[in-house]
N, C-alpha and C positions, 0 to 999 in steps of 0.2 A: 456361738463365738466364731468370728471370722479372723483368719490371719493370712496375710499375703505371702506368697513364695514366688521365686523366679527360677525359670529354667534358662540357662545360657546355652543356646544350641547354635554353634557356629556364628553365622551372621545375624541370626534371628533370636530375639529375646521374647519369650512368651511368658505372661504371668497369669497365675490362676489363684483361686481361693480354696483353701482347705476348710471344710466346714466341721466344727466340733473339736478341733485339736490344733496345736501349734507344732509345726515340723520344720526342721532345718534341712534344706535339700541342696545338694551340690551335684554337678555333673561329674560322673566318674569316667564314662565312656560314651561316645555317640558320634554318629556321622554328621557331616555338614548338611544343614537344611538350605536348599537352594531355592531362591524365589525370583520371580519376575514381576515387573511393574507393567500393568496392562495399559492399553491405549485409552486415553481420555483427555479431557481438556486441562488437566492439572499442569501447573508450572512448577517444576522442581529446579530447573536450571537457574543460575543466577543471571542478573541483568548487567550487561555491559553497555556503557554509554560512550558515544563518540560523535562529535560534531552535531550535537542536538538530536541524536537518534538513539533510541533504546533497542538493543539487539538481544534476542533471547530465543531459546528453543523450548518446545512444549511436548508433552506426552501425546498430543494430537498428531505427531510426526512432522510438524511444521517448524521452520525457523522463521522468525518474524523480525521486521524492522518497523518500529512505530515512532512517529514524530512526537517528541517530548512536549512540545509547545501545545499541540492540539489533541493528542491521544489518537490520532488517525493512523490507520495502517498505511505504510508506504509500499511494502511488498511482503510476500512470503515465499519461502522456498520449501518444497515438499520432499521429504525423505521417505524411506520405506519402514521406519520404525521410530520409536520414541527418542527424544533428546532430553537428557537429564543433567547435562553439565554446561557450564558457561563456555562462551566462545572466546577466542583470542583475536585481537585486531593488531595486525603488524603490517606496516607499510601500506596502509589502506586496503588490506585484504583481510577477509574474515575466515578464520579457521575454527571448525568445530567438529565434534564427534557424535556419532549416533549409535543406538542399539543395532542398527542395520549393518554394523561392522565397518562402516565407512568413515574415514576422516575427510571432510569436505573443505574446499577452498572456494570462496565466493568473492566477487567484486562487491563494492559498497552499494551497488544498485541491484544486487541479488542474482547476478549471472554466475553460473557454474564455471569455474576456471579449471579445476581438476578434482578428482577424488581418488583416494587410495583405499583399497579393500583389505582388511585384516582377516584373520580366520576365526575371530570371536567378537562378541559385542564389545563396544567401546563405551566406557563410562568415565574416561579421564579427559580433562581439559588439555588441549595441545599446549606444550611448553616450547617456546621459541627462543633460541639463544644462538647468536653467531650464524644466522641463516640456516639453522638446523631445527627441525621439529621433532619433539620427543613426546611419546605417549605410550601407555600400557593398554593391555587388552585382557579379556577373559580367556583368550587362547594361551595365556601364560607368557606372552612375549612382550619385551620392551622394544619399541620401534624407534628408529631414527630416519627421518626423511629430509630431503632438501625442501626449500620453500616452493619448488616447482613440482613437488609430489613424487619425486624419485626416491626409492629405497636406498639408503646408505648402508644400514646394517640393522639386524634384529638379533635379540638375545633371548633365549628361552630360559625362564625362571622355573621355580618349583610349583608355583600356583598363580592364580589370577592376580592381575594388577588393576585395581578398580579406582584407586585414589589418584589425585593429581600429583604432578612431578615438579621438582625444582632442579635447576642447573646452576651450579656456582663453582667458579674457578676450575672448570674442566671436569667436574664430577656431577653425575646425575643422581639425585636423591629421591627415593620413593619407598612406600610401604607395600606389603604384599599380603595376600590371604594366607601365606604360610607362616604368619606371625613374626616375620622378620622385616627390619628396616634396612635398606640396601644403599650402599654408595658404589656406583658403577662408573668406570671411566667413560667420558663423553665420546671417545672414539670407538667405543664398543669392544675394547680389547680385554676387558675382564672386570671382576668384582674387586673393589679396593678393600672393603670391609662390610660386615653386616652386624646388626644389633638385634638380639632376640627378645621378644615380648611374649606374653601369655594370651594373646588374642590378635585378631586382625589389626593391622597397623595402617595408620592414616597418612595423609599427605603432609609434607613438611613445609615449614616457613623458615627461611634463612634470615637471621637478624644478628648483626654484629658478630659474625663468625661463629654462630651457634645455630643448632637445628632444633626446632620445636614441632612436636607432633603428638597426636592422641592415639589411643588404642582401645579396642574393646575390652582389654583387661582392666579398665577403669582408671588407667594412669595417663597423665599428661607428662611427656618427657622433654627434657632439655639435654642435648648431647653437644660435645664439641665436634669440630670437623674431622676428627680422627675416630669418632665413634665411641668416645668415652662418655659415660653418664656424668652429667654435671649435677642435675637434680631431677626429681620427679615429684609430682603432686598427685595424690590419690583421691579421686572423687568417689561418690557412692553409686555410680552407675557407669556404663560404657561412655567413653569419650568419642564423639563422632569422628569419622576418618577423613573429613574434609580439612583442608589446611587451616590452621588457626590464625587469628589476627595477633601480631606482635608489633607494637608501635610505641615510641616514646618511653621505653623502659617498662612497658606493661604487656604481659602475655594474657590473652583472654581465652579461657577454656570453657567450652560449653559441654554439658553432660546430659545423658538421659535421666539423671537424678533430678531434673527440672531446674538446675542452677546454671547461672553464668558466674564464673570465677575470674577475678582479676588478680594476677600474680605478678610479683616482682620478677622481671625477666632474668635478672642475675642470680637470684637466690631461690626463687620458687615460693617465697613467702606470700601468704594470702593477704591481699590488700583489702578486698571486700568481696562479697558475693551477693547475688540477687536471685531470689526464688520466683519462678513462674508457676503456672498451674498444671504444666505437663512437660514432657521431655523436650529438650533443646537439641536440635540436630541440624544445625546450619552453620554458617560462617558469620562472625561479627564484622561490622564495618564502623570505623570511627571517622567522624568529620566535624571539625570545629568544636571539639570537646564533647561531642555526643556519640555514644556507642549505640548502634542499631543492630538488632537481631530479632529473629522470629522464634516462635515456640509452637509446639503441637497443640497448645491451647487456643490457637487461632489469632494470637496477638502479635503485632509488630511492636517491639519495645524500644524506647529511646531513653537511655540512661546517661546521667552525668558521669563522665569517665573518672573524675577525681573521687567521688563519693559512692558511686553505684546507686544513687537514688533515682527513682523513676521520674523522668521529665514529662513523658506522655506515653500512651499506648494507643494502638489502633486495632480494633477488632474486625476480623474477617469471619467467613463462614466455614473455615476448615484450617487444618494445620498449615504452618508456614515453614518450609525448609529451603526456600529460594533465597540465596544471598542477595543483599541489598545492592542496588546501583545508585550512585549519586551523580546528579548533574546540576552544578551551581547550587541553588538552595532547594533542590527538588530531590525527593527520596522515591525510588522505584523498587518494587519487589513483586514477585509472583506468588499466587496463592494456590493451595490445593483445590480451592473452589473454582478453578478455571478462569481466574481473572488476573490481569496485570494491573497493579494499583500505582497511582501517582499521587503523592502527598507533598504538601509544603513542609518546611522544617519545623512546623508547629504541630504537625500531625493531622492537618485538615486535608480532606480528600479534594483533589483537583479534578481528576477524571479516573475512570475505570475502563479497561479494555478487555473484552471477553475473547477467549480463544475460539477456535472453530468448533469445538465440541463442548456441549454444556454438561456432560456427565463426567464425574471424576474418575481418576485412575484408581485401581485397586492393586493389592499385592497378592500374587498368585504363587502357590507352591508348584515348582516344576517337577518335583519328585513325587511319585504316588504315595510313598511312605518311607520312613527311616526309623532306625532304632535309637533308643536313648536309654542309657543305664544311669540311674541316680542313686545316691546314697541318702537315705532318709533317717534322721535322728528324731525319735518321738519320746518326749518326756512322759513317763507314766509312774505315778507314785514315787516321786523323787529319784527315779531311775531313768536312764536313757537307753532305749532299745535302738540299736543300729542295724539296718539291713539294706540290701540293695534291691531295687525294683527295676525290672526291665519293662519298657513300654514300647509299643509300636505307635508312632505318630502318623496319622493319616489325615491329610488336609481336608477336613470336613468342617466342623463348626466350633471355633473358640476365638475369643478376641486375641489378636496377635499384635504385639508392639514391635515395630521395626523402626529403623532410622528414618523412615518416611511417614510415620504416623501410626495410628491405631486402626486395625481392620479386623473384620470377622472372617475366620476360616473354620472349617470343621475339625474337631479333635476326637480321635478314638484312642482310648488308652485304658490301662488297668486301674483299678481302684487301689488306693493306699489305705490299708487297714480298714477296708470296707467304708471308707469315706470318699464320696464322689468329688471330683473336681467340678466346680461351678464357677462360671464367670459371666457377668453381665456388665457390659461397658459401652459407653457412648461410641457410636460408629457414625462417621460423617458420610453422607451420600449426596 
């Protein structure tokens, strides 16, 4: 008999199978598991389109400009580490962040104008408002720059800021790894309020004076601009920490539970849901009544926004976490399989552009080991035995599910009631 359980370990969710019994497991105590994404041809960053050109970064350390009409590379700009977030184009300048700790500003023909170096890796898309650039870092700081790359101010928070930022009416909104959602004054003078969750908190979308964001605590939240909870919707898995799509009265929430949820933006009422074959960990995009999003099952889905019915899907050879870009009637997205795809709005392939590296990125644990204490409830003869089990997790070999897909790592731990953990799962290479 096989039964699936899950361990929620900070940013990482690993799932295993207990053989021969059913057990309910929850984390009681444990340190954060820190991971890194390796260099490879994988495209995690979303696609931004501007004047007939697709702009995107890749895990091969390059930032690309590709002609949408032909699929030909126009230029590339090399950084010193991977790029996993979308760029921002403002006044015909390109702004993007890299794991190499730099925020870059390029011209539309790929020339470096300036770069600003933070003290930690950058995984947030620069947010530009009133000629000010805002972004967070793994060094726990929120930064504000001029559009010429000069530091205006920075503010130290309690933990890393890895999700995107929104600025609205003089307030900077963002989530942090300390499980809090923050509202900070745009002049850097202080925190206006914070809202606490039970997991890492994602990037917000501001829509008609309300804030929408997801959390690893499995909830999708709607707050007013004063930080009061309006409603929340609970999924059956973590809600990715990328900003959600909220448009025309519908909030679209994706979850690791394999579903896309369409919610009434005012009430949180479920309008419809669509199930894929694996976790959903990207951003939805709506255009002309069609909602586009990718899944770790390798498909890009196109759904009718009113009914949630599938219009078409396009299969790739790896997970899709790259947010879609739209140019006229063309759909563009990146794949874990090292390709940029260009489709028409019927789901037909127009062209495919390979990145510089043909091997995919993997997820590597940056800590040699960490402790996890779990509470295990085992039903035996109509009774429930409850005990705590302490384990040492050592990145060796077990399938790991993360917000970027499924990967193999090594696992070393104690047995639960003499029953070994065993996990065999598809791994894309």
